[in-house]
C-alpha positions in Angstrom: -13.9 10.2 30.4 -17.5 11.2 29.6 -18.0 14.9 28.8 -21.3 16.6 29.7 -22.2 19.9 28.0 -25.2 22.0 28.5 -26.4 25.6 28.4 -27.7 27.2 31.6 -29.8 30.4 31.8 -29.1 32.4 34.9 -30.3 36.0 35.4 -31.2 36.1 31.7 -27.7 35.2 30.6 -26.8 32.1 28.6 -23.8 30.1 30.0 -22.1 27.3 28.2 -21.1 24.7 30.8 -18.9 21.6 30.7 -18.4 18.9 33.2 -17.2 15.3 33.1 -17.6 11.9 34.6 -14.9 9.3 35.0 -16.3 5.9 35.9 -14.2 3.3 37.8 -11.8 6.2 38.7 -11.1 4.8 42.2 -10.6 1.0 42.6 -13.1 -0.9 44.6 -10.6 -1.9 47.2 -9.6 1.7 47.8 -13.3 2.7 48.2 -13.7 -0.1 50.8 -10.5 1.0 52.6 -11.7 4.6 52.9 -15.2 3.6 54.2 -13.5 1.2 56.7 -11.2 4.0 57.9 -14.1 6.5 58.1 -16.2 4.3 60.3 -13.2 3.5 62.6 -12.2 7.1 63.0 -15.2 9.4 62.8 -15.8 9.5 66.5 -12.3 10.6 67.2 -11.9 13.3 64.6 -14.8 15.6 65.4 -13.4 19.1 64.8 -15.9 21.2 66.6 -18.8 21.2 69.0 -20.6 23.9 67.0 -23.5 22.4 65.1 -23.3 22.8 61.4 -24.8 20.9 58.4 -21.7 18.6 58.3 -21.3 18.2 62.1 -19.9 14.8 63.0 -20.1 13.6 59.4 -16.8 14.5 57.8 -13.1 13.8 58.2 -10.6 16.3 56.9 -7.5 15.0 55.0 -5.3 16.9 57.5 -6.8 14.9 60.4 -5.9 11.5 58.8 -2.7 10.0 60.3 0.2 9.8 57.9 0.6 6.1 58.7 -3.0 5.3 57.6 -3.5 3.7 54.1 -6.4 6.1 53.8 -4.0 9.1 53.7 -2.1 7.8 50.7 -5.3 6.9 48.9 -6.7 10.4 49.4 -3.4 12.0 48.4 -3.0 10.1 45.2 -6.7 10.6 44.4 -6.2 14.3 44.5 -3.2 14.2 42.3 -5.0 12.1 39.7 -8.0 14.3 39.8 -5.9 17.4 39.2 -4.4 15.7 36.1 -7.9 15.0 34.7 -9.1 18.5 35.4 -6.1 20.1 33.6 -6.6 17.7 30.7 -10.3 18.2 30.3 -10.4 22.0 30.7 -7.0 22.4 28.9 -5.5 24.4 31.7 -2.1 25.8 31.2 -1.6 27.0 34.8 -1.3 24.9 38.0 -4.2 24.2 40.2 -4.2 23.2 43.9 -6.6 21.3 46.2 -8.0 23.5 49.0 -9.4 20.4 50.7 -10.4 16.8 50.3 -12.7 15.0 52.8 -14.5 11.8 53.7 -18.2 12.4 54.2 -21.2 10.2 55.2 -24.7 10.9 54.2 -27.2 9.1 56.5 -30.4 7.7 55.1 -32.8 10.5 54.3 -30.1 13.3 54.3 -29.7 15.3 51.1 -28.4 18.8 50.4 -30.3 21.7 48.9 -29.1 23.5 45.8 -26.1 25.7 46.1 -22.9 26.9 44.3 -19.5 26.1 45.6 -18.0 29.6 45.2 -20.8 32.1 45.3 -24.0 32.8 47.2 -27.2 32.2 45.2 -27.9 35.9 45.7 -24.8 37.3 44.0 -24.5 40.3 46.2 -24.1 38.3 49.4 -20.7 37.0 50.6 -19.7 33.4 50.3 -17.2 31.4 52.4 -15.1 29.9 49.6 -15.1 32.2 46.6 -11.8 30.8 45.3 -13.1 27.4 44.5 -13.1 27.0 40.7 -13.7 23.2 40.4 -15.4 20.6 42.5 -15.0 16.9 42.4 -17.0 14.1 44.0 -15.9 10.5 44.2 -18.5 8.0 45.2 -17.3 5.3 47.6 -20.4 3.1 47.5 -23.7 2.8 45.6 -25.6 0.2 47.7 -28.6 2.5 48.3 -31.5 4.1 46.5 -31.5 7.8 45.7 -28.4 9.9 46.6 -28.2 11.4 43.1 -26.2 14.5 42.3 -28.3 16.9 40.3 -27.4 20.1 38.4 -30.4 22.4 38.7 -28.9 25.1 36.5 -29.3 22.8 33.5 -32.7 22.6 31.8 -33.8 19.9 32.1 -31.9 19.1 35.3 -28.9 16.8 34.9 -29.3 13.9 37.4 -26.3 11.6 38.0 -26.8 8.2 39.7 -23.8 7.4 42.0 -21.6 4.4 41.0 -19.0 3.1 43.3 -15.6 4.5 42.3 -17.0 7.2 40.0 -15.6 10.7 39.8 -17.7 13.7 38.8 -16.1 17.1 38.2 -17.9 20.4 37.6 -17.4 24.1 38.0 -17.8 26.0 41.3 -19.8 29.0 40.1 -22.2 30.3 37.4 -24.1 27.5 35.6 -23.3 24.9 38.3 -26.0 25.2 40.9 -26.3 21.7 42.3 -27.7 19.6 45.1 -27.9 16.0 46.5 -31.0 13.8 46.7 -31.4 11.9 50.0 -30.2 8.3 50.0 -32.4 5.5 51.2 -31.7 2.0 52.4 -28.1 2.7 53.5 -25.5 5.4 54.2 -24.0 7.2 51.3 -20.2 7.7 51.4 -18.4 10.3 49.3 -14.9 11.9 49.0 -15.4 15.5 47.9 -12.6 17.8 46.8 -12.2 21.3 45.5 -9.6 23.0 43.4 -8.3 26.5 42.8 -5.5 28.3 41.0 -4.9 30.3 44.3 -1.8 28.7 45.8 -2.5 30.5 49.1 -5.6 28.3 49.6 -3.8 24.9 49.2 -4.1 22.3 52.0 -1.3 21.7 54.4 0.2 18.6 52.8 1.9 20.3 49.8 3.1 17.0 48.4 -0.4 16.4 47.3 0.0 18.9 44.5 3.3 17.6 43.0 
């Protein structure tokens, strides 16, 4: 596990931030299985006809059939991620996953800077204020670009994706981040979020045992 520590300055306040990277977290065969499942299932798991940033690009854990090998991989990945988060941040209380997804990032599609639990303008509401930690597992790296960058850090922290790598960081202050567009191929990731609020856990409670 590689720890990354930096000091962010936001609204004139110094914030000490810690995040970590775990390389080779997910075996190559599991990454390949998840990409295979995603490409076979994405057209049948569209959750809404309303256009959003992630329309037609993500599959929710709860939409994956129980009999699919992908379900077990996602479940165990979340359990393993929780263990690492508790170890790294020395948490003495339980945390729960509010969601875990499979997502594709077509060539040229990145994501602007944002926080995962608050609006950039602090006084405006945010849809998921309970998210304390975010994790991203990279399922492939056969493309250029696609880096995760932490814009709160000065200079910016830029992480090049590696197949099977896990990155974990905080959801709020000091962790404004974005995604550089990939080129040459589609970028596949498995994002997940965590909270101490048990009322926000996902349906499959066995994932938190």
